[in-house]
C-alpha positions as CSV (number, residue, x, y, z in Angstrom):
1,X,-0.7,-115.0,28.3
2,X,-1.1,-115.2,24.5
3,X,-1.3,-112.0,22.6
4,X,-4.7,-111.4,21.1
5,X,-5.1,-112.2,17.4
6,X,-5.5,-109.0,15.4
7,X,-8.8,-108.6,13.7
8,X,-8.7,-108.2,9.9
9,X,-9.2,-104.7,8.7
10,X,-12.3,-104.1,6.5
11,X,-11.5,-103.0,3.0
12,X,-13.1,-99.9,1.7
13,X,-14.1,-99.4,-1.8
14,X,-15.0,-103.1,-2.3
15,X,-17.5,-104.4,-4.8
16,X,-20.8,-102.6,-4.3
17,X,-23.8,-104.7,-3.7
18,X,-26.6,-104.7,-6.2
19,X,-29.1,-101.9,-5.7
20,X,-26.8,-100.1,-3.2
21,X,-25.6,-96.6,-4.0
22,X,-22.0,-95.8,-3.2
23,X,-21.5,-93.0,-0.7
24,X,-21.5,-89.6,-2.3
25,X,-23.4,-90.7,-5.4
26,X,-27.1,-90.2,-6.2
27,X,-29.3,-92.9,-7.4
28,X,-30.1,-93.0,-11.1
29,X,-33.8,-92.7,-10.2
30,X,-33.4,-89.0,-9.4
31,X,-32.1,-88.4,-13.0
32,X,-35.1,-90.2,-14.6
33,X,-37.5,-87.1,-14.7
34,X,-34.8,-85.0,-16.4
35,X,-34.0,-87.8,-18.9
36,X,-37.7,-88.3,-19.6
37,X,-38.2,-84.6,-20.3
38,X,-35.1,-84.5,-22.5
39,X,-36.2,-87.5,-24.5
40,X,-39.8,-86.2,-24.9
41,X,-38.7,-82.7,-26.1
42,X,-35.8,-84.0,-28.2
43,X,-37.0,-87.2,-29.8
44,X,-40.7,-86.3,-29.7
45,X,-40.6,-83.5,-32.3
46,X,-38.3,-85.6,-34.5
47,X,-40.8,-88.5,-34.3
48,X,-43.6,-86.1,-35.3
49,X,-41.7,-84.7,-38.3
50,X,-40.8,-88.3,-39.4
51,X,-44.4,-89.2,-39.3
52,X,-45.5,-86.1,-41.2
53,X,-43.0,-86.9,-43.9
54,X,-45.0,-90.0,-44.8
55,X,-48.4,-88.4,-44.8
56,X,-50.5,-86.6,-47.5
57,X,-50.8,-82.9,-48.1
58,X,-54.4,-81.6,-47.9
59,X,-56.0,-80.1,-50.9
60,X,-56.5,-76.8,-49.1
61,X,-54.6,-75.1,-46.2
62,X,-51.8,-76.5,-44.2
63,X,-51.4,-79.5,-42.0
64,X,-51.4,-83.1,-43.1
65,X,-54.0,-85.7,-44.0
66,X,-53.4,-88.9,-42.0
67,X,-53.0,-91.1,-45.1
68,X,-49.7,-92.8,-45.9
69,X,-47.8,-91.3,-48.9
70,X,-44.3,-91.1,-50.2
71,X,-45.0,-88.1,-52.4
72,X,-42.9,-85.8,-50.2
73,X,-39.8,-88.0,-50.6
74,X,-40.4,-88.3,-54.4
75,X,-40.8,-84.5,-54.7
76,X,-37.2,-84.0,-53.5
77,X,-35.7,-85.6,-56.6
78,X,-38.5,-85.8,-59.1
79,X,-41.2,-83.5,-60.6
80,X,-44.4,-84.4,-62.3
81,X,-46.0,-82.3,-65.1
82,X,-49.6,-81.7,-66.0
83,X,-49.8,-84.9,-68.1
84,X,-48.3,-87.1,-65.4
85,X,-44.8,-87.4,-66.8
86,X,-42.2,-87.8,-64.1
87,X,-38.7,-86.4,-64.6
88,X,-35.6,-85.8,-62.5
89,X,-35.5,-82.4,-60.8
90,X,-32.3,-81.1,-59.4
91,X,-33.6,-77.8,-58.0
92,X,-33.7,-78.9,-54.4
93,X,-30.3,-80.6,-54.7
94,X,-28.9,-77.2,-55.8
95,X,-30.4,-75.6,-52.7
96,X,-28.6,-78.1,-50.5
97,X,-25.5,-77.6,-52.6
98,X,-25.7,-73.9,-51.9
99,X,-26.1,-74.5,-48.2
100,X,-23.1,-76.9,-48.2
101,X,-21.0,-74.4,-50.0
102,X,-21.9,-71.5,-47.7
103,X,-21.3,-73.7,-44.6
104,X,-18.0,-74.9,-46.0
105,X,-16.8,-71.4,-46.8
106,X,-17.9,-70.2,-43.4
107,X,-16.0,-73.0,-41.7
108,X,-12.8,-72.6,-43.6
109,X,-12.7,-68.8,-43.3
110,X,-13.6,-68.8,-39.6
111,X,-10.9,-71.4,-38.7
112,X,-8.3,-69.5,-40.8
113,X,-9.1,-66.3,-38.9
114,X,-9.6,-67.9,-35.5
115,X,-6.3,-69.9,-35.4
116,X,-3.9,-66.9,-35.4
117,X,-6.2,-65.0,-33.1
118,X,-6.2,-67.9,-30.6
119,X,-2.4,-68.3,-30.7
120,X,-2.0,-64.5,-30.2
121,X,-4.4,-64.5,-27.3
122,X,-2.7,-67.6,-25.6
123,X,0.7,-65.8,-25.7
124,X,-0.6,-62.8,-23.7
125,X,-0.6,-62.4,-19.9
126,X,-3.5,-63.9,-18.0
127,X,-5.1,-60.5,-17.3
128,X,-4.9,-59.6,-21.0
129,X,-6.4,-63.0,-21.9
130,X,-9.4,-62.5,-19.7
131,X,-9.9,-59.0,-21.2
132,X,-9.7,-60.4,-24.8
133,X,-12.1,-63.3,-23.9
134,X,-14.5,-60.6,-22.6
135,X,-14.4,-58.9,-26.0
136,X,-15.0,-62.2,-27.8
137,X,-18.1,-62.9,-25.6
138,X,-19.6,-59.4,-26.1
139,X,-21.5,-60.4,-29.3
140,X,-23.3,-63.2,-27.4
141,X,-24.9,-60.5,-25.2
142,X,-26.5,-58.8,-28.2
143,X,-29.5,-60.2,-30.1
144,X,-28.5,-61.7,-33.4
145,X,-31.2,-59.8,-35.3
146,X,-29.8,-56.5,-34.0
147,X,-26.3,-57.4,-35.1
148,X,-27.6,-58.5,-38.5
149,X,-29.5,-55.3,-39.0
150,X,-26.3,-53.4,-38.2
151,X,-24.7,-55.2,-41.2
152,X,-27.7,-54.1,-43.4
153,X,-27.0,-50.5,-42.4
154,X,-23.3,-50.9,-43.3
155,X,-23.9,-52.7,-46.6
156,X,-26.7,-50.6,-48.1
157,X,-26.2,-48.1,-50.9
158,X,-25.4,-45.2,-48.6
159,X,-23.8,-47.3,-45.8
160,X,-20.4,-47.0,-44.3
161,X,-18.8,-49.6,-46.5
162,X,-19.8,-47.9,-49.7
163,X,-18.8,-44.5,-48.2
164,X,-15.3,-45.9,-47.7
165,X,-15.2,-47.4,-51.2
166,X,-16.3,-44.2,-52.7
167,X,-13.7,-42.2,-50.7
168,X,-10.8,-44.3,-51.9
169,X,-11.9,-44.1,-55.5
170,X,-13.4,-47.5,-56.1
171,X,-17.0,-46.3,-56.2
172,X,-20.2,-47.7,-54.8
173,X,-20.9,-51.4,-55.1
174,X,-24.0,-53.5,-54.7
175,X,-23.2,-55.4,-51.5
176,X,-26.6,-55.9,-49.8
177,X,-28.8,-58.7,-50.9
178,X,-26.0,-60.7,-52.5
179,X,-24.3,-64.1,-51.7
180,X,-21.3,-62.0,-50.5
181,X,-23.4,-60.3,-47.8
182,X,-24.9,-63.6,-46.7
183,X,-21.4,-65.1,-46.4
184,X,-20.0,-62.2,-44.5
185,X,-23.0,-62.4,-42.1
186,X,-22.4,-66.1,-41.5
187,X,-18.7,-65.6,-40.9
188,X,-19.3,-62.8,-38.5
189,X,-21.9,-64.8,-36.6
190,X,-19.9,-68.0,-36.2
191,X,-16.4,-66.6,-35.8
192,X,-16.6,-66.6,-31.9
193,X,-17.6,-70.2,-32.1
194,X,-14.3,-71.0,-33.8
195,X,-12.1,-68.8,-31.6
196,X,-13.2,-70.2,-28.2
197,X,-12.5,-73.9,-28.8
198,X,-9.2,-73.1,-30.6
199,X,-8.1,-70.8,-27.8
200,X,-9.0,-73.5,-25.2
201,X,-6.8,-75.9,-27.1
202,X,-3.9,-73.5,-27.6
203,X,-4.0,-72.3,-24.0
204,X,-2.9,-75.7,-22.8
205,X,0.0,-75.9,-25.3
206,X,3.5,-75.8,-23.9
207,X,5.2,-73.0,-25.9
208,X,8.6,-74.3,-24.7
209,X,8.3,-76.8,-27.4
210,X,8.3,-74.0,-30.0
211,X,11.4,-72.5,-28.4
212,X,13.1,-75.9,-28.5
213,X,12.2,-76.3,-32.2
214,X,13.6,-72.9,-33.1
215,X,16.8,-73.8,-31.2
216,X,17.1,-76.9,-33.4
217,X,16.8,-74.8,-36.6
218,X,13.1,-75.3,-37.4
219,X,11.4,-72.5,-39.4
220,X,8.2,-70.9,-38.4
221,X,6.2,-72.8,-41.0
222,X,7.6,-76.2,-39.8
223,X,6.8,-75.2,-36.2
224,X,3.2,-74.4,-37.0
225,X,2.7,-77.4,-39.3
226,X,4.5,-80.2,-37.3
227,X,4.3,-79.0,-33.7
228,X,1.5,-76.5,-33.0
229,X,-1.2,-77.7,-35.4
230,X,-1.1,-81.4,-34.4
231,X,-1.3,-80.3,-30.8
232,X,-4.5,-78.2,-31.3
233,X,-6.2,-80.4,-33.9
234,X,-8.7,-81.5,-31.3
235,X,-9.8,-77.8,-30.9
236,X,-10.0,-77.6,-34.7
237,X,-12.3,-80.6,-34.9
238,X,-14.5,-79.1,-32.2
239,X,-14.6,-75.8,-34.1
240,X,-15.6,-77.6,-37.3
241,X,-18.5,-79.4,-35.4
242,X,-19.6,-76.1,-33.9
243,X,-19.4,-74.2,-37.2
244,X,-20.5,-76.3,-40.1
245,X,-23.7,-77.8,-38.7
246,X,-25.4,-74.5,-37.6
247,X,-24.1,-72.6,-40.7
248,X,-25.7,-75.2,-43.0
249,X,-29.1,-74.7,-41.4
250,X,-28.9,-70.9,-41.0
251,X,-32.0,-68.8,-41.7
252,X,-31.5,-65.2,-40.6
253,X,-28.4,-64.3,-42.6
254,X,-29.6,-65.6,-46.0
255,X,-33.0,-63.9,-45.6
256,X,-31.9,-60.5,-44.2
257,X,-28.5,-60.0,-45.9
258,X,-29.1,-62.2,-48.9
259,X,-32.5,-60.8,-49.5
260,X,-34.0,-64.2,-50.4
261,X,-31.6,-64.5,-53.4
262,X,-29.5,-67.0,-51.5
263,X,-31.8,-69.9,-51.0
264,X,-30.5,-72.3,-48.3
265,X,-32.1,-75.4,-46.7
266,X,-33.4,-73.4,-43.7
267,X,-35.2,-70.9,-46.0
268,X,-36.6,-73.6,-48.1
269,X,-38.0,-75.5,-45.1
270,X,-39.6,-72.3,-43.8
271,X,-41.2,-71.5,-47.1
272,X,-42.7,-75.0,-47.4
273,X,-44.3,-74.6,-44.0
274,X,-45.4,-71.0,-44.3
275,X,-46.0,-70.0,-48.0
276,X,-46.4,-73.4,-49.8
277,X,-48.3,-75.0,-46.8
278,X,-46.7,-78.3,-47.8
279,X,-46.0,-79.8,-44.4
280,X,-45.1,-83.3,-45.6
281,X,-42.4,-82.0,-48.0
282,X,-41.2,-79.5,-45.3
283,X,-40.8,-82.5,-42.9
284,X,-38.9,-84.4,-45.6
285,X,-36.4,-81.5,-46.0
286,X,-36.1,-81.3,-42.2
287,X,-35.2,-84.9,-41.9
288,X,-32.7,-84.7,-44.8
289,X,-30.9,-81.8,-43.0
290,X,-31.0,-83.9,-39.8
291,X,-29.5,-86.9,-41.5
292,X,-26.7,-84.8,-43.1
293,X,-26.0,-83.3,-39.7
294,X,-25.7,-86.7,-38.1
295,X,-23.5,-87.8,-41.0
296,X,-21.2,-84.8,-40.5
297,X,-21.0,-85.5,-36.8
298,X,-20.1,-89.1,-37.5
299,X,-17.4,-88.1,-39.9
300,X,-15.9,-85.7,-37.3
301,X,-16.0,-88.5,-34.7
302,X,-14.2,-91.0,-37.0
303,X,-11.6,-88.4,-37.9
304,X,-11.1,-87.6,-34.2
305,X,-10.6,-91.3,-33.4
306,X,-8.1,-91.8,-36.2
307,X,-6.1,-88.8,-35.1
308,X,-6.5,-89.7,-31.4
309,X,-7.9,-86.3,-30.5
310,X,-10.7,-85.5,-28.1
311,X,-13.6,-83.5,-29.6
312,X,-16.0,-81.6,-27.5
313,X,-19.0,-79.5,-28.6
314,X,-18.9,-77.4,-25.5
315,X,-17.3,-73.9,-25.5
């Protein structure tokens, strides 16, 4: 009697049929409501602001008049006097320059402080690392206004900082309502956003490479520059993305610590909507900030691709 012919085994994981969901996966239709809500509440306000930027300011009060106008865009670079003469006006460019400088200073100082802290944390035991991470996260549990008012108490004329300066013979200094106070507030606020991605990058670094480099005669500077820094550059790029963009649009620190003397784009936009009641021009400024933000994100992405590093905005 002939042996039965074996039946061919059915292959698993073959090409899925159209419209059929693979086992363990959810159909994309279930994600549609969440995607729709995200698009409406993300792109919707941007579309409204873009439309307002090309509308006319009413003669009285706030809001807009639904009549096409490019006056808001012209106002960013040009001013018109009583006789109708148009001239170049750099005031608003200077405000954006101040914002870029404050954001750049905040980013550089935060990364310079966060990098050695992240390396020091990564070299501790796991229990100590968890404790240090807890201390880094504590500021997120306190309202930003409360923390900013604490700096006001420290920087005022009779605050703790001036008390220490007077005790060591330097004397009292005007610290509050200055660009220095605004910069300190920004650095304090965004320093945890630099430590967390850098620590995440350094924690995955193999420190045996450092020991091998020392055995081969490398100095500490060479080890940091040629071994450690290239390995954690992805975390540096993530920190830059997390620091520069929100620092550029900050509002609370320049107002409360800078006393309104440090005018940044966020303060300028708020004043156009509230005091000046010029909604079209406020919308123009908002779109310019958004475009600069997208430009910065694009530059970081290009830099990351050229350096073959993975950049993540999550902490």
